C-alpha positions as CSV (number, residue, x, y, z in Angstrom):
1,M,3.5,-33.7,30.1
2,I,6.1,-32.4,28.1
3,K,5.2,-34.6,25.1
4,N,1.7,-33.6,25.5
5,T,2.4,-29.9,25.3
6,F,4.9,-30.2,22.2
7,F,2.3,-32.2,20.6
8,I,-0.3,-29.5,21.5
9,L,1.9,-26.8,20.1
10,F,2.6,-29.1,16.9
11,V,-0.9,-29.1,16.2
12,I,-1.5,-25.4,16.7
13,G,1.2,-24.7,14.6
14,L,0.2,-26.9,11.8
15,L,-3.2,-25.5,11.8
16,F,-1.9,-22.3,11.6
17,S,0.3,-22.7,8.9
18,C,-2.5,-24.5,6.9
19,N,-4.9,-21.3,7.6
20,N,-2.2,-18.7,6.5
21,E,-1.2,-20.4,2.8
22,A,-0.7,-17.9,0.3
23,L,-3.4,-17.8,-2.4
24,S,-2.7,-18.4,-5.9
25,R,-2.6,-14.9,-8.3
26,K,-5.5,-16.3,-10.0
27,E,-7.4,-17.2,-6.6
28,T,-6.4,-13.5,-5.4
29,V,-8.2,-11.8,-8.5
30,N,-11.2,-14.0,-8.1
31,T,-11.2,-13.2,-4.4
32,F,-11.0,-9.4,-5.4
33,Y,-13.6,-9.2,-7.8
34,K,-16.0,-11.4,-5.7
35,A,-15.5,-9.3,-2.6
36,F,-16.5,-6.4,-5.0
37,D,-19.4,-8.3,-5.9
38,S,-20.7,-9.2,-2.2
39,G,-19.6,-6.1,-1.0
40,D,-17.2,-7.3,1.3
41,F,-14.3,-4.8,1.3
42,D,-12.4,-6.5,4.3
43,K,-11.9,-9.4,1.7
44,I,-10.5,-6.7,-1.0
45,K,-8.1,-5.3,1.9
46,A,-6.9,-8.8,2.1
47,V,-5.7,-9.2,-1.2
48,I,-4.4,-5.7,-2.0
49,H,-1.1,-4.3,-1.4
50,D,-0.8,-1.3,1.0
51,S,-0.6,0.7,-2.2
52,I,-2.8,0.0,-5.3
53,T,-2.8,2.1,-8.4
54,I,-5.7,2.0,-11.1
55,V,-4.4,3.0,-14.3
56,S,-7.3,4.2,-17.2
57,G,-6.2,5.6,-20.5
58,D,-4.1,8.5,-19.2
59,F,-5.3,8.4,-15.8
60,V,-3.5,7.4,-13.0
61,M,-5.1,6.8,-9.7
62,P,-3.1,5.7,-6.9
63,F,-4.6,4.5,-3.6
64,N,-3.6,3.3,-0.3
65,K,-6.3,0.8,1.5
66,T,-8.3,4.1,3.3
67,S,-8.2,5.7,0.1
68,F,-9.0,2.8,-1.8
69,K,-12.1,2.3,0.3
70,E,-13.5,5.5,-0.9
71,F,-13.3,4.5,-4.4
72,Y,-14.8,0.9,-3.3
73,K,-17.5,3.1,-1.8
74,W,-18.1,5.1,-5.0
75,D,-18.4,2.2,-7.1
76,S,-20.8,0.0,-4.8
77,I,-23.4,2.8,-4.9
78,F,-24.2,1.5,-8.6
79,K,-24.5,-1.8,-7.7
80,P,-22.0,-3.4,-9.5
81,S,-21.6,-7.0,-10.7
82,Y,-18.4,-8.2,-11.9
83,E,-17.7,-11.5,-14.0
84,I,-14.4,-12.7,-14.5
85,L,-15.0,-14.0,-18.5
86,E,-11.0,-15.3,-18.7
87,L,-8.2,-15.3,-16.7
88,A,-4.6,-15.7,-18.2
89,E,-1.0,-15.3,-16.7
90,E,1.4,-13.4,-18.9
91,N,5.1,-13.2,-17.7
92,D,4.8,-11.6,-14.1
93,H,1.0,-10.5,-14.6
94,L,-2.5,-11.6,-15.2
95,I,-4.5,-10.4,-17.7
96,A,-8.4,-10.4,-16.8
97,T,-11.3,-10.1,-18.9
98,I,-14.0,-8.5,-16.8
99,S,-17.5,-8.0,-17.5
100,Q,-19.0,-5.1,-15.3
101,K,-22.7,-4.7,-14.9
102,N,-24.1,-1.6,-13.0
103,I,-26.7,1.6,-13.0
104,R,-24.2,4.1,-14.6
105,N,-23.3,1.5,-17.2
106,A,-26.8,0.5,-18.0
107,F,-27.6,4.5,-18.4
108,L,-24.8,5.3,-20.6
109,K,-26.0,2.0,-22.9
110,N,-22.9,-0.2,-22.6
111,N,-24.2,-2.8,-20.0
112,P,-22.5,-4.9,-19.5
113,L,-19.2,-3.0,-19.8
114,K,-16.1,-5.4,-20.7
115,L,-12.7,-4.8,-20.7
116,N,-9.1,-6.6,-20.6
117,V,-7.2,-5.4,-17.1
118,K,-3.5,-6.2,-16.7
119,I,-3.1,-7.1,-13.2
120,S,0.6,-6.8,-11.2
121,F,1.3,-8.2,-8.0
122,T,3.9,-7.6,-5.1
123,S,4.3,-10.2,-2.1
124,G,1.0,-12.1,-3.5
125,K,-1.2,-9.0,-3.3
126,I,-2.7,-6.5,-6.0
127,T,-0.6,-3.8,-6.5
128,K,-2.0,-2.3,-10.2
129,L,-5.1,-2.5,-12.4
130,E,-4.3,-1.4,-15.6
131,E,-7.1,-1.2,-18.3
132,L,-6.0,-2.4,-21.3
133,D,-8.6,-2.2,-23.5
134,Y,-12.3,-2.3,-23.7
135,I,-14.5,-5.0,-25.9
136,D,-17.5,-3.8,-28.0
137,V,-17.9,-0.5,-26.1
138,N,-19.9,2.4,-28.4
139,W,-17.8,5.3,-27.0
140,K,-19.9,7.7,-29.2
141,E,-23.3,6.8,-27.4
142,W,-21.2,6.4,-24.1
143,N,-20.1,10.5,-24.5
144,Q,-23.7,11.2,-25.8
145,E,-25.3,10.2,-22.9
146,K,-22.9,11.5,-20.4
147,D,-22.9,14.8,-21.9
148,S,-26.6,15.2,-22.2
149,L,-26.9,14.0,-18.7
150,V,-24.0,16.8,-17.2
151,N,-25.2,19.5,-19.5
152,W,-28.9,19.3,-18.4
153,I,-27.9,18.7,-14.8
154,K,-25.9,22.1,-15.2
155,L,-28.9,23.7,-16.7
156,N,-31.5,22.6,-14.4
157,H,-30.1,21.5,-11.6
158,P,-26.4,23.4,-10.7
159,K,-26.1,21.9,-7.0
160,L,-25.5,18.7,-8.5
161,D,-22.9,20.1,-11.6
162,G,-19.7,18.1,-10.9
163,F,-21.1,14.8,-10.0
164,V,-19.6,13.2,-13.0
165,N,-16.0,13.5,-11.7
166,D,-16.5,13.5,-8.2
167,M,-15.0,9.8,-7.1
168,T,-16.7,9.8,-3.8
169,M,-19.7,8.3,-2.1
170,T,-21.2,11.5,-2.1
171,G,-20.5,11.8,-6.1
172,A,-21.6,8.8,-6.6
173,K,-25.1,9.4,-4.9
174,N,-25.5,12.7,-6.9
175,Y,-24.9,10.7,-10.2
176,L,-27.7,8.4,-9.5
177,K,-29.8,11.6,-8.4
178,A,-28.7,13.3,-11.8
179,I,-29.9,10.0,-13.9
180,E,-33.1,9.8,-11.7
181,L,-33.9,13.5,-12.6
182,Y,-32.7,13.4,-16.0
183,E,-34.8,10.1,-16.6
184,G,-37.7,11.9,-15.0
185,R,-38.0,15.1,-16.7
186,E,-40.9,16.3,-18.7
């Protein structure tokens, strides 16, 4: 009886240890972007650290898991599609070349948006996404489209004003509504 109990506990321990194998950094990054694509925040939550920071130019946006979910919701409203074009290890980081398609980028005439991202880890979890550079982005056209939209909304639908800087789910919905109104104008 004791031998059977020991054997059963050994098998259970073996099964749990196999299921808890840590993902490689590349697997972690693949899981992260695939989860954004599929809309599975639980998978994102499993591969990010308790705190995660996004650095985009001069903007540094620190998040905990709860606030990152709000960012995720904002992003999801634009129906994004992410593709990892290249993934390379560099020192203690990964450098990923990402292609991101979504409704907002299409309106801003830069779809897909391609960029290089430096990804940092702590204890095997993603802690920082630093946008290094954008590939073939036409910032002049991007800003012209954005400015035209913002100015037209400010003049014609002032209740939606401020949508462009509102990184909440409501802000994203207002952004889509602004695009819809702008594209439907006479």
